[in-house]
N, C-alpha and C positions, 0 to 999 in steps of 0.2 A: 177111417175112410174104408169103404168096402172095396174089394178088388175090382168090381165092375166099374165103379166110378173112376178108380185109378186107371184102369185100362182105357176107358173112354177119353180121359184127359190126355193120356199118353198118345193115343191114336190121333187125336185132334192136333196135338203138338207136332207130331211127325208129318201129318198131311199138310199143315200150314208151312212147315219148314221146307217141304219138298217143292212147293210152288215157287218160292223165291229164287233158289239156285238155278232153276230151269230158265227163268227170265234173265238171270245174270249170265248164264252160259250163252244164251242167244246173243246178248249184247257183246260179250267177249269174242264170240265167233265173228260177228260183223266187224269188230275192231281189227281182228287178226286178218280178215279178208282185205280190208283197206290197207293195212300195213304190208301184207304180202304183195298186193298189186303195186304199191309204191316201190317196194324193194325190187320186184320183178322188172319194173320199168327202168329203175336205176341200173340194175345189173345188165339189162339189155342195152342201155345207153352206153355203159362203160365198155361193153364188148364192141360196140360200134366205134367208139373212140379209140380203143386199142387197135382194132383192125385198121382204122384210118391212119394211125400213127405208124404202124408197120408198113403200110403201103407207101406212105409219104417218105419214110426213112429209106426205103429201098431205092427211091428215085435219086437220092443225093449221093 
């Protein structure tokens, strides 16, 4: 195999491999955004619950 053919095959392999992870990274980013939003809402809700418990316990 000549070095030119080897180089062409190598470049095509690298180029095709680079396309897949980018799409995969986009999907993972979207998944993390959804997870973070859900976690953020939960943390915000827990803060509200804790504040309400403190306020209510001070009344008793």
